[in-house]
C-alpha positions as CSV (number, residue, x, y, z in Angstrom):
1,M,201.4,138.5,110.9
2,L,198.6,136.7,112.8
3,L,200.4,137.3,116.1
4,C,200.5,141.1,115.4
5,K,196.8,141.2,114.6
6,Q,196.0,139.4,117.9
7,H,198.1,141.8,119.9
8,G,196.4,144.7,118.1
9,V,193.0,143.4,119.1
10,Y,194.1,142.9,122.7
11,W,195.5,146.5,122.9
12,A,192.2,147.8,121.4
13,I,190.2,145.9,124.1
14,I,192.5,147.2,126.9
15,A,192.3,150.8,125.5
16,T,188.5,150.6,125.3
17,L,188.3,149.3,128.9
18,G,190.7,152.0,130.1
19,A,188.7,154.7,128.4
20,F,185.4,153.3,129.9
21,S,187.0,153.3,133.4
22,L,188.1,156.9,133.1
23,Y,184.6,157.9,131.8
24,Q,183.0,156.2,134.8
25,T,185.1,158.1,137.3
26,W,185.1,161.4,135.5
27,G,183.9,164.2,137.7
28,R,183.6,162.2,140.9
29,D,184.9,163.8,144.1
30,F,186.6,161.0,146.0
31,S,187.4,163.4,148.9
32,S,183.7,164.3,149.4
33,P,182.4,164.0,153.0
34,K,179.4,162.1,151.6
35,R,181.6,158.9,151.2
36,S,180.3,156.1,153.3
37,D,183.6,155.7,155.2
38,S,183.8,159.4,156.3
39,Q,181.8,158.9,159.5
40,L,184.0,156.0,160.5
41,Y,187.1,158.0,159.7
42,E,185.9,160.9,161.8
43,L,185.2,158.7,164.8
44,T,188.6,157.0,164.7
45,L,190.2,160.5,164.4
46,C,188.3,161.7,167.4
47,L,189.3,158.7,169.4
48,H,192.9,159.0,168.3
49,R,193.0,162.7,169.3
50,A,191.5,161.8,172.7
51,R,194.2,159.1,173.1
52,V,191.7,156.2,173.4
53,P,193.8,153.1,172.7
54,L,191.6,151.0,170.4
55,R,192.7,149.0,167.5
56,V,190.7,149.4,164.3
57,V,189.8,146.1,162.6
58,P,187.9,145.9,159.3
59,Q,184.6,144.1,159.6
60,R,184.7,143.2,156.0
61,K,186.8,140.2,154.9
62,D,188.4,142.2,152.1
63,G,189.9,144.6,154.6
64,L,188.0,147.7,153.5
65,L,186.6,150.1,156.1
66,I,183.3,150.7,154.3
67,D,180.1,151.0,156.3
68,A,181.5,149.1,159.3
69,M,184.5,148.5,161.5
70,L,185.4,146.9,164.8
71,L,187.2,148.8,167.6
72,T,189.0,146.6,170.1
73,E,191.4,146.6,173.0
74,T,191.9,142.8,172.8
75,D,194.5,140.6,171.2
76,K,191.9,138.6,169.3
77,S,192.7,137.8,165.7
78,V,190.9,139.6,162.9
79,A,189.1,136.4,162.0
80,E,187.8,135.9,165.6
81,L,186.6,139.5,165.7
82,Q,184.9,139.3,162.3
83,H,182.9,136.3,163.4
84,L,181.4,137.8,166.6
85,P,177.6,137.4,166.6
86,I,175.6,140.5,167.3
87,D,173.8,139.0,170.2
88,A,172.9,141.1,173.3
89,T,172.4,138.0,175.3
90,R,176.1,137.2,175.0
91,P,177.9,140.3,176.2
92,D,180.8,138.2,177.3
93,L,181.8,137.6,173.7
94,W,182.1,141.4,173.1
95,R,184.3,142.2,176.1
96,G,186.9,144.7,174.9
97,T,185.3,145.1,171.5
98,V,182.7,147.3,169.7
99,L,181.2,147.1,166.3
100,V,180.6,150.4,164.5
101,L,178.1,150.7,161.7
102,D,177.6,153.7,159.5
103,D,173.8,153.9,159.1
104,S,173.8,157.2,157.1
105,N,173.6,155.8,153.6
106,K,171.1,152.9,154.1
107,D,167.9,152.4,152.3
108,F,166.7,150.3,155.2
109,A,166.7,150.8,159.0
110,C,168.9,148.6,161.1
111,D,166.9,146.8,163.8
112,T,168.5,147.7,167.2
113,T,165.5,146.8,169.4
114,G,167.2,143.9,171.1
115,W,170.6,145.6,171.7
116,G,169.7,147.2,175.0
117,D,172.7,148.6,176.9
118,N,175.0,146.9,174.4
119,G,173.9,149.4,171.7
120,L,174.3,153.1,171.2
121,R,173.5,155.6,168.4
122,L,175.8,158.5,167.9
123,G,174.5,160.6,165.0
124,P,174.6,158.4,161.9
125,L,176.7,155.7,163.7
126,L,175.3,152.6,165.4
127,L,177.6,150.9,167.9
128,F,177.2,147.5,169.5
129,G,179.5,145.8,172.0
130,D,181.3,146.3,175.3
131,R,179.3,148.7,177.5
132,A,182.4,150.3,179.1
133,I,184.0,151.0,175.7
134,L,180.6,152.3,174.4
135,E,180.6,154.8,177.3
136,R,184.2,155.9,176.6
137,I,183.4,156.4,173.0
138,R,180.2,158.4,173.8
139,K,182.1,160.7,176.1
140,V,184.7,161.4,173.4
141,Y,182.2,161.8,170.6
142,E,180.0,164.2,172.6
143,N,182.9,166.5,173.6
């Protein structure tokens, strides 16, 4: 009898958590263009349609493409790419790779003063990395 009561309590907790989760997501539009990853998605779609062969790599360790991603034409591993320092004095590290940051939903401004020719702003996107790839992306984005 005690075992049945324990299972009943567990089911009540699970049901309560499930109901709370549904309440939290009720009415949200997950296809809304205001999502933080929509700008990244639009850029990758543009590049794909223009047949620019760049591999998309998540900048986050959990693999989500939220607020940032890396675009590369190298064979570097995900771990190597995720650890590249944003340092305009070391452009050799970024050869073949670009970091893309979605700057549209930020409460603070990203300091890009030291980026020089290794940085580029395209609308709400900030890009840093290989100058040749930045130029290819700029041409595709502006057309």
